[in-house]
C-alpha positions in Angstrom: 103.5 94.9 116.6 106.9 96.7 116.0 108.6 93.4 115.4 105.9 92.6 112.8 106.6 95.8 111.2 110.2 94.9 110.9 111.8 97.1 113.7 113.7 96.1 116.6 111.7 95.5 119.6 114.3 97.0 121.9 114.6 100.3 120.3 111.2 101.3 119.2 108.2 102.8 120.9 104.4 103.3 120.7 101.2 103.9 122.5 97.6 103.3 121.9 95.3 106.4 121.0 91.6 106.9 120.5 91.9 106.5 116.6 93.7 106.8 113.5 93.5 110.5 113.2 95.0 111.1 116.8 97.7 108.5 115.9 98.8 110.4 112.7 98.7 113.6 114.8 101.1 111.9 117.3 103.4 111.2 114.3 103.4 114.8 113.1 104.2 116.0 116.6 107.0 113.5 116.9 108.3 114.5 113.7 108.4 118.2 114.6 110.0 117.5 117.9 112.6 115.2 116.3 113.7 118.1 113.9 113.0 121.0 116.1 113.0 119.7 119.8 112.8 123.5 121.3 109.3 123.8 119.8 108.0 122.0 122.7 109.0 124.9 125.0 109.4 127.9 122.7 106.8 127.2 120.1 107.3 128.1 116.4 109.6 130.8 117.5 112.3 128.0 117.9 112.2 127.1 114.1 114.9 128.9 112.2 113.9 132.2 110.4 113.9 131.8 106.6 116.6 133.6 104.9 115.5 132.2 101.5 112.2 130.7 100.4 112.6 127.1 99.3 109.4 127.1 97.3 106.9 129.3 95.8 104.8 129.3 99.0 107.8 129.3 101.4 107.1 125.7 102.7 110.0 123.6 104.2 109.5 119.8 103.6 109.7 118.0 106.8 107.2 115.0 106.8 105.7 112.7 104.2 102.8 110.3 104.6 102.4 107.2 102.7 99.0 105.5 102.9 98.7 101.6 103.2 95.1 101.1 102.4 93.0 104.1 101.4 89.5 104.3 102.8 87.5 103.9 99.7 89.6 102.1 97.2 91.9 100.2 99.6 94.9 101.5 97.5 98.6 101.1 98.8 101.3 103.7 98.1 104.6 102.5 96.9 106.4 102.7 100.1 110.0 101.8 99.0 110.0 104.6 96.4 108.7 107.2 98.8 111.3 106.0 101.4 114.1 106.6 98.9 113.0 110.1 98.5 112.7 110.6 102.3 116.1 109.3 102.8 117.6 111.5 100.1 116.2 114.7 101.7 116.0 113.6 105.4 112.3 113.6 105.7 110.2 112.0 108.3 108.4 109.2 106.6 105.0 108.1 108.2 102.8 105.3 107.0 99.3 105.4 107.7 98.4 101.8 107.9 95.1 102.4 109.9 93.3 100.2 107.5 95.8 98.1 105.8 98.1 97.3 108.8 96.2 94.2 109.4 97.9 92.6 106.3 101.2 92.6 108.0 99.8 89.5 109.9 99.5 87.5 106.7 102.5 86.0 105.1 100.6 85.9 101.9 99.5 89.5 101.6 102.1 91.6 103.6 104.0 92.1 100.5 101.5 95.0 99.9 103.4 96.9 102.7 106.9 96.2 101.6 109.2 98.8 102.9 107.2 99.7 105.8 110.3 98.9 108.0 111.8 102.1 106.6 109.1 104.3 108.1 109.9 106.6 111.1 106.3 105.9 112.3 103.4 103.9 111.6 99.5 104.1 112.3 97.9 100.8 112.6 94.3 100.2 113.8 93.3 96.7 115.0 89.9 98.0 115.2 89.7 97.8 111.5 90.9 94.9 109.4 91.6 92.7 112.5 88.1 93.2 113.9 89.0 94.2 117.3 86.3 96.2 119.0 86.4 99.9 119.0 88.4 101.8 119.8 91.9 100.3 119.3 94.7 102.4 117.5 98.4 102.1 117.8 101.0 104.8 116.9 104.2 103.0 116.6 107.8 104.7 116.4 110.9 103.2 115.1 113.1 105.4 117.5 112.8 105.2 121.2 112.3 108.3 123.4 110.7 110.7 121.0 107.2 110.2 122.1 108.4 110.7 125.8 110.4 113.7 125.0 107.7 115.3 122.9 104.8 114.7 125.1 106.1 114.5 128.6 104.9 117.2 130.9 106.7 116.1 134.2 103.8 116.6 136.4 104.8 116.0 140.0 101.6 114.1 141.0 101.7 111.7 138.1 104.0 108.8 136.7 106.6 109.6 139.5 109.9 107.8 138.6 110.6 106.5 142.2 107.8 103.8 141.9 108.4 100.3 143.5 107.6 98.6 140.1 108.9 98.8 136.7 107.9 102.2 135.5 108.2 101.4 131.9 104.7 100.3 132.2 103.7 103.9 133.0 103.0 105.2 129.3 101.1 108.2 130.3 103.8 110.7 129.8 104.0 109.6 126.2 100.5 110.8 125.6 98.8 114.0 125.5 96.0 112.6 127.4 95.8 112.1 131.1 93.0 109.8 131.6 92.9 107.1 129.1 91.0 104.1 128.4 92.8 100.8 128.5 92.5 100.0 124.8 95.3 97.5 124.6 93.5 94.9 127.0 90.9 93.8 124.5 93.6 93.5 121.8 95.8 91.6 124.0 93.0 89.2 125.0 92.0 88.7 121.5 95.6 88.0 120.4 96.0 85.4 123.1 92.8 83.8 122.2 93.4 83.7 118.5 97.1 83.7 118.2 99.2 85.1 115.3 98.2 82.2 113.2 94.5 82.7 114.0 94.8 86.4 112.9 96.6 85.4 109.7 93.8 82.8 108.8 91.2 85.5 109.6 92.7 88.1 107.3 93.5 85.6 104.7 89.7 84.6 104.6 88.4 88.2 104.3 90.7 88.7 101.2 89.4 85.4 99.7 85.9 86.4 100.3 86.8 89.9 98.6 88.1 88.0 95.5 85.1 85.7 95.6 82.8 88.8 95.5 84.5 90.4 92.8 84.6 87.2 90.5 80.9 86.5 91.4 79.9 90.0 90.3 82.2 90.0 87.2 80.8 86.9 85.8 77.1 87.6 86.5 75.0 88.9 83.6 72.8 90.9 85.9 75.6 93.2 86.8 77.7 95.4 84.7 81.2 96.8 85.6 81.7 100.4 85.4 85.3 100.0 85.6 87.7 97.1 87.1 87.2 96.5 90.8 84.2 98.7 91.4 80.4 98.3 91.4 78.0 101.3 91.1 74.4 100.5 91.8 72.0 103.0 93.5 69.9 100.9 95.7 71.1 101.9 99.1 67.7 103.2 100.1 66.0 99.9 99.4 68.6 97.9 101.3 67.9 100.1 104.3 64.1 99.9 104.1 64.0 96.1 103.8 66.4 95.8 106.5 68.2 92.8 105.0 71.6 94.2 104.4 73.5 97.3 105.3 76.3 98.3 103.0 78.0 101.7 102.8 78.2 103.7 99.6 80.7 106.3 98.4 80.9 108.7 95.5 84.5 109.5 94.2 84.9 112.6 92.1 82.6 112.5 89.2 81.8 109.0 89.4 78.3 107.8 90.6 77.8 106.4 94.1 79.1 102.8 94.3 79.0 100.4 97.0 82.1 100.2 99.3 82.5 96.4 100.0 84.5 96.0 103.2 84.8 92.5 104.4 86.5 92.4 107.9 83.9 90.3 109.8 85.6 86.9 110.7 82.2 85.2 110.7 81.5 86.1 107.2 81.2 83.3 104.7 80.6 82.8 100.9 76.9 82.2 101.5 76.7 85.7 103.0 78.4 87.0 99.9 76.0 84.9 97.7 73.0 86.4 99.6 74.4 89.9 99.3 74.7 89.6 95.5 71.2 88.1 95.1 69.8 90.8 97.3 71.2 93.7 95.3 70.1 92.0 92.2 66.5 91.5 93.5 66.3 95.1 94.8 67.5 96.6 91.6 65.3 94.7 89.2 62.5 97.3 89.3 64.9 100.3 89.2 
């Protein structure tokens, strides 16, 4: 996964966590430890006392997050431009690619994450776009040793350094948890079965179906586009009552509720898309 991001596989690091929020938390902890390593033992007292406020609220810039695939719109931040600012001011850049990270597997679509190799850390959830079973989230770091230094507690009864096997497989001291689920195994097994080419084909298909859905609705007289790229019917209740489809909806600001069309099921087909559109149209006729 680190190599796919664009990092050297020899220097980076990473672990699997219970979810994207925890992976993002790991990145914040790693950034704080990188800039103020004594925070681990001394707490916030290790941070230098402010002599002069650097902003109206006294905040010290340290960490910037770029989102690669927002939850509702699937939008991607311009990573190269953000990375330029982070380089200029020596800020830690984290890319939250929990949703959009799967596009890195596609040569056709990975351009949406151009510049991700400049990040200090990346969250990538295979249980989202790649269709791996819950839970499966990875926090990946460009620099080796930070996760270990940040989270290691050196408990004498755990992860001893004098084992008879390669202790690099003992990743427990990189995590804040002790007992953990083996989330990587199902991902490894799925990758072995599908292969990188299989994942690429799966993701390309999902994007093709998304484009197919968009064009079908755009060119259908029974539907009206509220604005480009979004659909805003209010028939969720009927869908649930009839039990034929189950699609989540989402309000955004002052906009009405709209269906959030997420296509990540590798078994989905154009006939499923056609049925969905016809069902929305059928259920909406009497509204």
